[in-house]
VOPAGU-2260 file (C-alpha; in pm, 1 decimal, decimal comma):
REM VOPAGU-2260
SITE   aa  ch    i         X         Y         Z
SITE  MET   A    0     -32,1     -21,4      20,3
SITE  VAL   A    1     139,2     350,0     -71,3
SITE  ARG   A    2     118,5     559,1     256,4
SITE  ILE   A    3     -33,4     958,0     254,3
SITE  LYS   A    4     185,3    1131,7     335,7
SITE  ARG   A    5     -17,6    1483,1     317,3
SITE  LEU   A    6    -404,2    1509,3     443,7
SITE  PRO   A    7    -652,3    1779,5     455,9
SITE  GLN   A    8    -594,2    2032,1     749,7
SITE  ASN   A    9    -895,3    2231,5     737,7
SITE  ASP   A   10    -953,9    2432,9    1043,2
SITE  LYS   A   11   -1279,3    2556,1    1175,7
SITE  THR   A   12   -1287,0    2913,5    1086,9
SITE  ASN   A   13   -1488,8    2925,8     752,4
SITE  GLY   A   14   -1709,7    3197,8     789,5
SITE  TRP   A   15   -1981,0    3053,9     575,4
SITE  ASN   A   16   -1998,1    2744,5     817,3
SITE  VAL   A   17   -1988,1    2947,6    1145,3
SITE  ILE   A   18   -2322,8    3134,1    1091,3
SITE  LEU   A   19   -2524,5    2833,3    1003,6
SITE  PRO   A   20   -2666,1    2592,9    1287,5
SITE  GLU   A   21   -2450,8    2322,2    1400,1
SITE  ARG   A   22   -2464,6    2015,1    1194,1
SITE  THR   A   23   -2396,0    1651,9    1340,4
SITE  PRO   A   24   -2143,6    1483,3    1075,1
SITE  ASN   A   25   -2201,8    1090,3     951,6
SITE  ALA   A   26   -2007,0     869,6    1128,4
SITE  ALA   A   27   -1635,2     823,1    1022,7
SITE  LEU   A   28   -1531,2     483,7     851,1
SITE  ALA   A   29   -1517,0     225,8    1091,0
SITE  GLY   A   30   -1387,0    -139,1    1083,5
SITE  ASP   A   31   -1376,3    -322,0     720,1
SITE  GLN   A   32   -1627,7    -246,3     467,9
SITE  ARG   A   33   -1684,5    -298,1     145,3
SITE  ALA   A   34   -1894,2    -123,2    -171,3
SITE  ASP   A   35   -1912,9    -123,1    -578,2
SITE  TRP   A   36   -1785,5     207,2    -604,8
SITE  LEU   A   37   -1589,1     461,1    -384,7
SITE  VAL   A   38   -1586,4     809,1    -457,0
SITE  LEU   A   39   -1313,1     980,2    -282,6
SITE  GLY   A   40   -1345,4    1355,0    -181,7
SITE  GLY   A   41   -1657,2    1518,5     -28,9
SITE  GLY   A   42   -1641,9    1843,6    -213,5
SITE  TYR   A   43   -1876,5    1994,7    -534,4
SITE  ALA   A   44   -1747,6    1683,8    -789,3
SITE  GLY   A   45   -1743,7    1426,4    -535,2
SITE  LEU   A   46   -2074,0    1477,3    -397,2
SITE  ALA   A   47   -2203,6    1504,3    -760,4
SITE  ALA   A   48   -2038,5    1177,1    -880,2
SITE  ALA   A   49   -2219,5     997,5    -580,4
SITE  ARG   A   50   -2539,2    1095,9    -645,7
SITE  ARG   A   51   -2492,0    1015,4   -1029,0
SITE  LEU   A   52   -2344,0     650,1    -941,3
SITE  ALA   A   53   -2626,5     606,8    -743,9
SITE  GLU   A   54   -2882,2     714,2   -1008,6
SITE  ASN   A   55   -2692,6     516,6   -1292,8
SITE  ARG   A   56   -2644,1     221,1   -1069,1
SITE  PRO   A   57   -2942,8     207,9    -795,1
SITE  SER   A   58   -2842,3    -132,0    -699,5
SITE  ASP   A   59   -2505,2     -65,5    -623,7
SITE  ALA   A   60   -2370,1      85,8    -311,5
SITE  ILE   A   61   -2183,2     368,4    -322,9
SITE  ALA   A   62   -1944,9     510,4     -48,0
SITE  ILE   A   63   -1814,3     867,4     -74,5
SITE  ILE   A   64   -1545,1     937,9     188,6
SITE  ASP   A   65   -1434,6    1296,4     289,8
SITE  ALA   A   66   -1105,6    1376,1     540,0
SITE  GLY   A   67   -1313,6    1612,8     716,8
SITE  VAL   A   68   -1642,9    1764,9     740,2
SITE  MET   A   69   -1915,1    1907,8     552,0
SITE  GLY   A   70   -1929,7    2271,2     546,1
SITE  GLU   A   71   -1538,4    2329,7     623,2
SITE  ASN   A   72   -1403,0    2145,5     332,4
SITE  ALA   A   73   -1200,3    2368,9      53,4
SITE  SER   A   74   -1563,8    2338,9    -157,6
SITE  ALA   A   75   -1741,5    2541,4     124,2
SITE  ARG   A   76   -1503,1    2805,6     183,6
SITE  ASN   A   77   -1468,0    2982,2    -159,3
SITE  SER   A   78   -1725,3    3314,9    -256,9
SITE  GLY   A   79   -2014,0    3144,5    -327,8
SITE  PHE   A   80   -2039,0    3246,2    -731,3
SITE  GLY   A   81   -2186,3    2993,0    -951,1
SITE  ILE   A   82   -2022,5    3133,7   -1269,3
SITE  ASP   A   83   -2154,0    3074,3   -1611,4
SITE  ILE   A   84   -1965,8    3245,7   -1830,2
SITE  PRO   A   85   -1575,0    3225,9   -1881,3
SITE  HIS   A   86   -1323,9    3476,0   -1869,3
SITE  VAL   A   87   -1196,8    3643,5   -2194,5
SITE  THR   A   88   -1122,9    3430,7   -2483,1
SITE  GLY   A   89   -1054,0    3605,6   -2779,1
SITE  SER   A   90   -1322,7    3665,7   -3071,1
SITE  ALA   A   91   -1114,1    3352,1   -3274,0
SITE  GLN   A   92   -1410,5    3126,2   -3437,9
SITE  ALA   A   93   -1231,1    2850,0   -3226,9
SITE  GLN   A   94   -1191,6    3012,8   -2922,3
SITE  LEU   A   95   -1551,8    3116,4   -2950,2
SITE  GLN   A   96   -1661,3    2754,5   -2976,1
SITE  GLY   A   97   -1505,4    2693,1   -2627,2
SITE  ALA   A   98   -1630,5    2994,8   -2488,3
SITE  HIS   A   99   -1993,8    2811,8   -2589,5
SITE  ARG   A  100   -1874,7    2451,9   -2479,0
SITE  TYR   A  101   -1797,8    2601,3   -2157,1
SITE  MET   A  102   -2115,8    2759,4   -2096,9
SITE  ARG   A  103   -2295,9    2439,0   -2173,2
SITE  LEU   A  104   -2114,6    2295,0   -1936,7
SITE  SER   A  105   -2158,0    2601,2   -1673,3
SITE  ARG   A  106   -2551,4    2606,0   -1695,5
SITE  ALA   A  107   -2597,2    2246,7   -1687,0
SITE  ALA   A  108   -2436,1    2266,1   -1346,1
SITE  ILE   A  109   -2612,4    2563,5   -1247,1
SITE  ASP   A  110   -2981,0    2399,7   -1373,1
SITE  HIS   A  111   -2895,4    2096,8   -1174,7
SITE  LEU   A  112   -2763,8    2230,8    -852,9
SITE  GLU   A  113   -3121,6    2490,0    -834,6
SITE  GLY   A  114   -3320,3    2181,5    -871,3
SITE  LEU   A  115   -3180,5    1997,8    -581,2
SITE  VAL   A  116   -3180,3    2294,5    -421,0
SITE  GLU   A  117   -3553,1    2330,1    -442,6
SITE  ALA   A  118   -3646,5    1948,7    -420,9
SITE  HIS   A  119   -3471,5    1922,3     -91,3
SITE  GLY   A  120   -3580,7    2272,8      20,7
SITE  ILE   A  121   -3193,2    2330,4      78,1
SITE  GLU   A  122   -3168,4    2683,2     269,8
SITE  CYS   A  123   -2824,5    2812,0     113,2
SITE  ASP   A  124   -2975,5    3171,2      16,2
SITE  TRP   A  125   -2995,2    3007,6    -342,6
SITE  SER   A  126   -3083,3    3337,7    -603,3
SITE  ARG   A  127   -2950,2    3429,6    -960,1
SITE  PRO   A  128   -2907,2    3795,1    -976,6
SITE  GLY   A  129   -2606,4    3783,6   -1190,1
SITE  LYS   A  130   -2279,2    3951,4   -1091,9
SITE  PHE   A  131   -2047,8    4254,0   -1210,9
SITE  GLN   A  132   -1707,4    4227,9   -1331,5
SITE  THR   A  133   -1527,3    4555,1   -1207,1
SITE  ALA   A  134   -1244,1    4750,1   -1337,6
SITE  VAL   A  135   -1077,8    5007,4   -1073,7
SITE  THR   A  136    -913,7    5217,6   -1326,6
SITE  GLY   A  137    -899,5    5317,0   -1688,6
SITE  LYS   A  138    -629,9    5060,0   -1757,5
SITE  GLY   A  139    -832,2    4787,8   -1610,4
SITE  ARG   A  140   -1121,4    4893,4   -1829,4
SITE  GLU   A  141    -939,2    4917,2   -2186,9
SITE  LYS   A  142    -732,7    4586,9   -2078,1
SITE  TYR   A  143   -1026,1    4367,5   -1984,3
SITE  LEU   A  144   -1355,2    4508,0   -1958,4
SITE  GLU   A  145   -1346,2    4616,7   -2349,1
SITE  PRO   A  146   -1229,7    4294,0   -2489,4
SITE  MET   A  147   -1490,9    4123,4   -2236,3
SITE  ALA   A  148   -1762,9    4312,8   -2412,7
SITE  GLU   A  149   -1674,3    4250,1   -2732,5
SITE  MET   A  150   -1647,3    3838,6   -2658,1
SITE  LEU   A  151   -1968,1    3886,4   -2469,7
SITE  SER   A  152   -2148,0    4032,9   -2860,1
SITE  SER   A  153   -1965,9    3775,7   -3023,0
SITE  LEU   A  154   -2108,7    3551,6   -2841,4
SITE  ASP   A  155   -2476,1    3690,7   -2834,2
SITE  GLU   A  156   -2463,4    3747,8   -2432,7
SITE  PRO   A  157   -2667,2    3969,9   -2280,3
SITE  PHE   A  158   -2475,8    4207,2   -2079,0
SITE  GLU   A  159   -2491,9    4551,3   -1977,8
SITE  TRP   A  160   -2184,8    4803,0   -1936,4
SITE  LEU   A  161   -2183,1    5053,9   -1635,7
SITE  ASP   A  162   -1966,6    5330,2   -1594,7
SITE  GLY   A  163   -1851,9    5476,2   -1241,4
SITE  ALA   A  164   -2143,9    5667,3   -1113,8
SITE  GLU   A  165   -2380,4    5351,6   -1265,2
SITE  THR   A  166   -2170,6    5091,7   -1071,1
SITE  ALA   A  167   -2174,2    5301,3    -745,0
SITE  ALA   A  168   -2529,8    5332,6    -740,9
SITE  LYS   A  169   -2558,3    4952,4    -748,4
SITE  LEU   A  170   -2304,5    4847,8    -536,1
SITE  GLY   A  171   -2269,6    5158,7    -261,1
SITE  THR   A  172   -1880,1    5194,8    -323,9
SITE  GLU   A  173   -1701,9    5463,5    -567,6
SITE  HIS   A  174   -1375,3    5272,9    -606,9
SITE  PHE   A  175   -1459,2    5101,5    -927,0
SITE  HIS   A  176   -1434,8    5308,2   -1249,0
SITE  ALA   A  177   -1663,8    5097,2   -1445,2
SITE  SER   A  178   -1870,6    4758,0   -1475,6
SITE  ILE   A  179   -1974,5    4452,3   -1686,2
SITE  TYR   A  180   -2320,4    4325,1   -1559,1
SITE  THR   A  181   -2403,2    3983,5   -1655,3
SITE  PRO   A  182   -2753,1    3832,3   -1551,1
SITE  GLY   A  183   -2624,8    3405,2   -1553,0
SITE  CYS   A  184   -2437,9    3428,8   -1217,3
SITE  VAL   A  185   -2561,9    3240,4    -913,4
SITE  LEU   A  186   -2473,5    3378,2    -565,7
SITE  MET   A  187   -2502,8    3112,9    -234,4
SITE  ASN   A  188   -2347,1    2993,0      99,3
SITE  PRO   A  189   -2127,5    2782,4     -40,4
SITE  ALA   A  190   -2117,5    2597,0     329,8
SITE  ALA   A  191   -2498,4    2563,0     354,1
SITE  LEU   A  192   -2595,6    2432,3      -0,4
SITE  THR   A  193   -2243,2    2141,4      -1,6
SITE  ARG   A  194   -2415,1    2080,2     357,9
SITE  GLY   A  195   -2768,1    2035,8     211,4
SITE  LEU   A  196   -2620,9    1837,8     -89,8
SITE  ALA   A  197   -2418,7    1599,7     123,1
SITE  ASP   A  198   -2711,4    1556,2     381,0
SITE  ASN   A  199   -2989,6    1458,3      66,4
SITE  LEU   A  200   -2768,2    1185,8     -51,0
SITE  PRO   A  201   -2948,5     893,6    -230,8
SITE  GLY   A  202   -3054,0     599,4     -24,5
SITE  ASN   A  203   -2752,2     401,6    -189,1
SITE  VAL   A  204   -2498,5     627,1     -73,0
SITE  THR   A  205   -2336,7     625,9     232,0
SITE  LEU   A  206   -2082,8     956,8     374,7
SITE  TYR   A  207   -1793,6     884,1     555,4
SITE  GLU   A  208   -1657,8    1205,3     752,7
SITE  ASN   A  209   -1357,9    1288,9     936,6
SITE  SER   A  210   -1196,0     981,7     765,4
SITE  PRO   A  211    -846,0    1094,7     600,6
SITE  VAL   A  212    -706,7     816,8     409,8
SITE  ILE   A  213    -354,4     732,8     493,3
SITE  GLU   A  214    -287,3     411,3     294,3
SITE  PHE   A  215    -400,5     326,4     -57,8
SITE  SER   A  216    -339,8      41,7    -332,4
SITE  GLN   A  217    -502,0     -31,4    -674,8
SITE  ASP   A  218    -434,1    -353,8    -741,9
SITE  ASN   A  219    -689,6    -614,3    -776,1
SITE  GLY   A  220    -980,8    -379,3    -685,7
SITE  ILE   A  221    -934,8     -28,0    -476,9
SITE  ARG   A  222    -825,8     -72,1     -75,7
SITE  LEU   A  223    -779,1     209,2     122,4
SITE  LYS   A  224    -753,2     219,5     492,7
SITE  THR   A  225    -788,1     567,7     748,4
SITE  PRO   A  226    -734,2     611,7    1113,5
SITE  ALA   A  227   -1028,4     352,8    1199,2
SITE  GLY   A  228   -1133,8     139,9     943,8
SITE  SER   A  229   -1102,6      22,4     586,8
SITE  LEU   A  230   -1297,6       6,1     247,7
SITE  TYR   A  231   -1292,4    -213,7     -63,8
SITE  ALA   A  232   -1422,8    -140,2    -378,8
SITE  PRO   A  233   -1434,6    -240,8    -767,3
SITE  GLN   A  234   -1384,5     148,1    -882,2
SITE  MET   A  235   -1340,7     481,5    -787,0
SITE  ILE   A  236   -1385,4     816,0    -857,4
SITE  LEU   A  237   -1128,8    1052,7    -769,9
SITE  ALA   A  238   -1285,8    1367,3    -648,9
SITE  THR   A  239    -951,5    1496,8    -414,6
SITE  ASN   A  240    -783,6    1805,5    -604,0
SITE  ALA   A  241    -433,4    1878,7    -534,5
SITE  PHE   A  242    -419,5    1595,5    -289,7
SITE  THR   A  243    -459,9    1367,2    -590,8
SITE  GLU   A  244     -83,2    1331,8    -667,4
SITE  GLU   A  245    -106,2    1160,4    -317,8
SITE  PHE   A  246    -251,4     842,9    -490,4
SITE  GLY   A  247      18,3     841,4    -774,1
SITE  PHE   A  248    -223,9    1050,3   -1018,0
SITE  TYR   A  249    -127,5    1364,7   -1208,6
SITE  LYS   A  250     218,1    1403,0   -1077,7
SITE  GLN   A  251     386,5    1714,4   -1165,8
SITE  LYS   A  252      53,7    1854,8   -1306,2
SITE  LEU   A  253    -117,1    2031,2    -988,0
SITE  ILE   A  254    -105,5    2349,0    -881,6
SITE  PRO   A  255    -252,3    2431,0    -521,1
SITE  PHE   A  256    -340,1    2810,1    -469,3
SITE  HIS   A  257    -485,1    2930,0    -135,5
SITE  ALA   A  258    -753,0    3227,5     -96,6
SITE  HIS   A  259    -842,6    3417,2     230,4
SITE  ALA   A  260   -1149,3    3542,4     265,4
SITE  SER   A  261   -1337,7    3767,9     502,1
SITE  LEU   A  262   -1679,7    3821,9     622,7
SITE  THR   A  263   -1787,6    4090,3     824,6
SITE  ARG   A  264   -2099,0    4104,4    1072,8
SITE  PRO   A  265   -2422,9    4208,2     938,6
SITE  LEU   A  266   -2499,7    4561,0     875,8
SITE  SER   A  267   -2762,4    4744,2    1110,2
SITE  VAL   A  268   -3045,9    4914,6     960,8
SITE  ASP   A  269   -2863,0    5207,2    1025,7
SITE  GLU   A  270   -2582,8    5133,5     863,4
SITE  GLN   A  271   -2774,4    4966,1     605,5
SITE  LYS   A  272   -2932,6    5273,0     500,1
SITE  ALA   A  273   -2589,0    5488,1     499,3
SITE  TYR   A  274   -2437,8    5215,5     298,9
SITE  GLY   A  275   -2778,3    5235,7      53,8
SITE  SER   A  276   -2809,7    4908,7    -138,8
SITE  LEU   A  277   -3107,8    4713,7     -97,8
SITE  GLU   A  278   -3006,0    4449,3    -257,3
SITE  GLN   A  279   -2770,8    4147,8    -297,8
SITE  TRP   A  280   -2485,0    4116,5    -526,4
SITE  GLY   A  281   -2157,7    3975,0    -623,2
SITE  VAL   A  282   -1859,9    4144,4    -751,6
SITE  THR   A  283   -1577,2    3988,8    -977,0
SITE  PRO   A  284   -1225,2    4161,1   -1033,1
SITE  VAL   A  285   -1063,9    4182,8   -1380,3
SITE  ASN   A  286    -760,8    4070,6   -1203,2
SITE  ALA   A  287    -837,3    3838,3    -934,7
SITE  PHE   A  288    -488,3    3830,1    -836,8
SITE  VAL   A  289    -467,9    4149,2    -753,4
SITE  SER   A  290    -772,8    4315,2    -695,6
SITE  ILE   A  291   -1039,7    4193,6    -469,3
SITE  THR   A  292   -1400,3    4000,8    -489,1
SITE  MET   A  293   -1667,4    4075,5    -301,2
SITE  ARG   A  294   -2015,6    3997,5    -229,1
SITE  TYR   A  295   -2312,2    4158,7      -4,2
SITE  THR   A  296   -2534,0    3886,1      97,4
SITE  LYS   A  297   -2890,4    3811,1     162,0
SITE  ASP   A  298   -2800,1    3899,7     546,4
SITE  ARG   A  299   -2651,0    4212,9     520,1
SITE  ARG   A  300   -2327,2    4088,0     529,7
SITE  ILE   A  301   -1988,8    4215,9     327,2
SITE  LEU   A  302   -1757,9    3933,7     185,6
SITE  ILE   A  303   -1382,0    4051,2      84,7
SITE  ARG   A  304   -1166,0    3770,1     -66,1
SITE  GLN   A  305    -833,5    3848,0    -182,3
SITE  ASP   A  306    -460,4    3764,8    -149,0
SITE  ILE   A  307    -471,5    3464,1    -373,9
SITE  ASN   A  308     -98,6    3246,6    -390,1
SITE  TYR   A  309      69,4    2980,4    -434,5
SITE  CYS   A  310      59,4    2738,0    -159,5
SITE  PRO   A  311     238,5    2426,5    -193,3
SITE  SER   A  312     226,1    2307,1     157,0
SITE  LEU   A  313    -165,0    2325,3     189,6
SITE  LYS   A  314    -173,3    2459,9     506,9
SITE  VAL   A  315    -184,8    2817,8     666,9
SITE  SER   A  316     -90,7    2938,7    1036,7
SITE  LEU   A  317    -386,1    3141,4    1205,0
SITE  GLU   A  318     -61,8    3398,2    1273,2
SITE  GLU   A  319    -100,2    3463,7     873,1
SITE  GLN   A  320    -483,6    3445,7     888,4
SITE  GLN   A  321    -496,1    3716,6    1163,6
SITE  ARG   A  322    -243,6    3939,9     899,3
SITE  VAL   A  323    -478,8    3897,6     655,1
SITE  LYS   A  324    -774,8    4007,5     901,9
SITE  VAL   A  325    -604,1    4328,2     950,6
SITE  ARG   A  326    -584,3    4376,5     585,8
SITE  HIS   A  327    -896,9    4300,3     500,4
SITE  GLN   A  328   -1035,4    4549,4     734,6
SITE  ARG   A  329    -837,4    4816,3     595,4
SITE  LEU   A  330    -935,5    4716,4     211,4
SITE  PHE   A  331   -1282,3    4760,5     361,6
SITE  ALA   A  332   -1274,7    5101,0     495,7
SITE  GLU   A  333   -1112,8    5237,2     177,0
SITE  ARG   A  334   -1399,6    5051,6     -25,3
SITE  PHE   A  335   -1706,9    5176,8     229,9
SITE  PRO   A  336   -1614,9    5478,3     435,1
SITE  MET   A  337   -1976,1    5507,8     504,5
SITE  LEU   A  338   -1943,7    5226,7     724,8
SITE  PRO   A  339   -1646,7    5304,0     974,5
SITE  ASP   A  340   -1769,5    5085,8    1274,4
SITE  VAL   A  341   -1870,6    4784,7    1071,2
SITE  THR   A  342   -1591,5    4508,6    1192,0
SITE  ILE   A  343   -1509,3    4187,2    1011,8
SITE  ASP   A  344   -1623,1    3852,2    1206,4
SITE  HIS   A  345   -1491,9    3582,2    1074,8
SITE  THR   A  346   -1151,5    3534,4     834,8
SITE  TRP   A  347   -1023,9    3218,0     649,3
SITE  THR   A  348    -858,4    3027,4     398,8
SITE  GLY   A  349    -935,2    2813,9      70,6
SITE  PHE   A  350    -753,2    2585,5    -116,9
SITE  VAL   A  351    -815,3    2590,5    -532,5
SITE  CYS   A  352    -637,3    2359,7    -756,5
SITE  LEU   A  353    -483,9    2539,4   -1080,9
SITE  SER   A  354    -353,6    2342,4   -1381,2
SITE  TYR   A  355     -58,6    2486,9   -1621,0
SITE  ASN   A  356    -272,1    2540,1   -1943,2
SITE  HIS   A  357    -591,3    2600,9   -1716,3
SITE  ALA   A  358    -753,7    2252,5   -1825,5
SITE  PRO   A  359    -919,7    1978,0   -1587,9
SITE  GLY   A  360    -803,3    1664,2   -1449,8
SITE  PHE   A  361   -1107,0    1486,7   -1569,8
SITE  GLY   A  362   -1108,6    1141,7   -1749,1
SITE  ARG   A  363   -1016,2     752,5   -1660,9
SITE  ILE   A  364    -675,1     719,2   -1512,3
SITE  ALA   A  365    -606,9     392,3   -1469,1
SITE  SER   A  366    -842,4      55,8   -1557,2
SITE  ASN   A  367   -1054,6     123,0   -1250,5
SITE  VAL   A  368   -1002,1     466,7   -1164,6
SITE  TYR   A  369   -1176,1     775,7   -1299,8
SITE  SER   A  370   -1076,2    1145,1   -1208,8
SITE  ALA   A  371   -1301,4    1499,8   -1146,2
SITE  VAL   A  372   -1023,3    1726,0   -1031,2
SITE  CYS   A  373    -884,0    2029,7   -1084,7
SITE  GLN   A  374   -1152,2    2288,3   -1146,2
SITE  ASN   A  375    -949,9    2586,9   -1158,1
SITE  ALA   A  376   -1130,1    2787,4    -915,4
SITE  ILE   A  377   -1469,7    2754,0   -1039,7
SITE  GLY   A  378   -1563,0    2459,1    -850,3
SITE  VAL   A  379   -1939,2    2505,7    -782,8
SITE  THR   A  380   -2007,2    2456,6   -1202,2
SITE  GLN   A  381   -1682,6    2261,0   -1302,5
SITE  GLY   A  382   -1663,0    2062,6   -1020,8
SITE  THR   A  383   -2052,7    1980,5    -991,1
SITE  MET   A  384   -1999,3    1883,2   -1361,5
SITE  SER   A  385   -1710,5    1690,1   -1365,3
SITE  GLY   A  386   -1856,0    1496,4   -1133,5
SITE  MET   A  387   -2133,6    1380,6   -1298,5
SITE  LEU   A  388   -1986,2    1339,6   -1600,6
SITE  ALA   A  389   -1725,6    1138,9   -1480,5
SITE  ALA   A  390   -2003,5     912,2   -1284,6
SITE  ASP   A  391   -2134,3     853,7   -1645,6
SITE  MET   A  392   -1798,7     756,0   -1802,9
SITE  ALA   A  393   -1729,3     557,6   -1537,0
SITE  CYS   A  394   -2141,0     351,4   -1594,2
SITE  GLU   A  395   -2097,7     414,5   -2000,0
SITE  VAL   A  396   -2379,8     654,5   -2015,9
SITE  ASP   A  397   -2378,1     831,4   -2330,0
SITE  ASN   A  398   -2417,0    1186,0   -2249,2
SITE  PRO   A  399   -2299,7    1458,5   -2487,3
SITE  LEU   A  400   -2188,6    1675,7   -2236,8
SITE  LEU   A  401   -1866,7    1451,4   -2214,0
SITE  GLU   A  402   -1736,1    1570,4   -2553,6
SITE  ASP   A  403   -1789,1    1952,4   -2431,3
SITE  MET   A  404   -1559,4    1835,6   -2142,9
SITE  ALA   A  405   -1309,7    1639,4   -2316,4
SITE  SER   A  406   -1238,7    1938,3   -2505,2
SITE  LEU   A  407   -1131,0    2146,1   -2202,0
SITE  GLY   A  408    -811,8    1908,6   -2286,8
SITE  THR   A  409    -615,1    1786,8   -1984,9
SITE  PRO   A  410    -304,4    1901,9   -1714,7
SITE  ASN   A  411      54,0    2021,7   -1914,5
SITE  THR   A  412     335,0    1865,4   -1681,3
SITE  ARG   A  413     473,1    2192,0   -1469,6
SITE  PRO   A  414     823,2    2249,0   -1455,0
SITE  PRO   A  415     973,8    2064,7   -1150,8
SITE  ARG   A  416    1031,3    2218,5    -774,2
SITE  PRO   A  417    1256,9    2426,7    -672,8
SITE  PHE   A  418    1261,3    2560,7   -1016,8
SITE  PHE   A  419     834,5    2607,8   -1063,4
SITE  ASP   A  420     780,0    2731,6    -685,7
SITE  ILE   A  421    1065,5    3054,2    -792,5
SITE  GLY   A  422     898,0    3104,8   -1137,4
SITE  VAL   A  423     580,3    3096,2   -1006,4
SITE  LYS   A  424     625,9    3353,3    -779,0
SITE  LEU   A  425     822,6    3556,3    -999,2
SITE  ARG   A  426     520,6    3569,6   -1222,1
SITE  ASN   A  427     251,1    3650,3    -982,9
SITE  GLY   A  428     490,4    3909,5    -832,7
SITE  TRP   A  429     531,1    4047,2   -1186,3
SITE  ASP   A  430     138,2    4032,6   -1251,7
SITE  MET   A  431      62,6    4238,2    -957,2
SITE  TRP   A  432     327,7    4479,2   -1003,9
SITE  ARG   A  433     204,2    4530,1   -1384,0
SITE  ASP   A  434    -174,7    4583,6   -1244,9
SITE  ARG   A  435    -112,3    4727,6    -947,6
SITE  HIS   A  436    -342,9    4976,1   -1075,2
SITE  GLU   A  437    -629,9    4749,2    -997,4
SITE  ALA   A  438    -569,8    4695,5    -657,2
């Protein structure tokens, strides 16, 4: 058996989860267990894969194993955007075809999740208010927003161009030079969504929480060990993102980053009047590595996410989180001077998995192993769809979206460490200096 050296180390700081009612986790894996299918990882991809396997094989037993608990894993720590349109791709015919494929996948995932939210009454503040793509300066408008508008026009996608005053009227802050509004984005509390999905799995799915895998073998079927038990299954779907390399797959192809986020306390009635905005909204910046992602939530909180950095260790200290909290409080004050007494209640870190060429780790990677990993920071939609399609592929179910997923490619090999570490830090530093006007 292969010994797993790196394990997820999610703490209990996730603000999205802290503001929810307490939830009792499912039991950890204990004793010797067997299943027809194993899904490893309980994020969007893993939950979608387990559900689809159960639908495709209603007589089979499906086990899904997560190292932590629902509501605290990486899928619960994002900013809560279900994004339906790609970043700027260009206007060439092949690029536009790729954008259409991306939108088909993303919108199918959004429709699927919305159906589950409605069917099971999942209370996660699910709504479709759209989102704003913002530029802080005229340079950002020319470099990013104007090409985005051209792309959306070429795709025949609806959008609204807003100047600085119009953007301020929508968002309640005068920080932005211009923005593009698109109507298809979904907003939600991601911790509430993942908890709701996990607590409403089909009857032939067993979810094991608090069950980190410490040993793994794929000889004559899949065998794994956790601190308290073991499990055997003939086939497996991996939904483990950057930890996938620990199991011997996608070696030197996955790139882990972390992103820090903060959530304020709820605004009082008087503060909401001073602020002015009554409708919830979401903002994604033209350069996510430099500027900040923001949301105004249904319960009158403001979210700030910044500080996306390469993090091969996949862990962050509490001291670093405290420094981030101070920085986020300053960023909040700069953008919302009319709210001087609003403080940040929660600061946490989430991890995302990127690839060198922005391609997902999807498909059959061994005779009995399928993967749905590396969503390149678009986990709600791409994770959901990759999990569903991995299950369809494993069950030999014909799904036309499989062709769209295959068209996204597979991860390229990155340079070896430590040379890659040096290179990515230099590249990120250059990008941040070059686009410092967007901070």
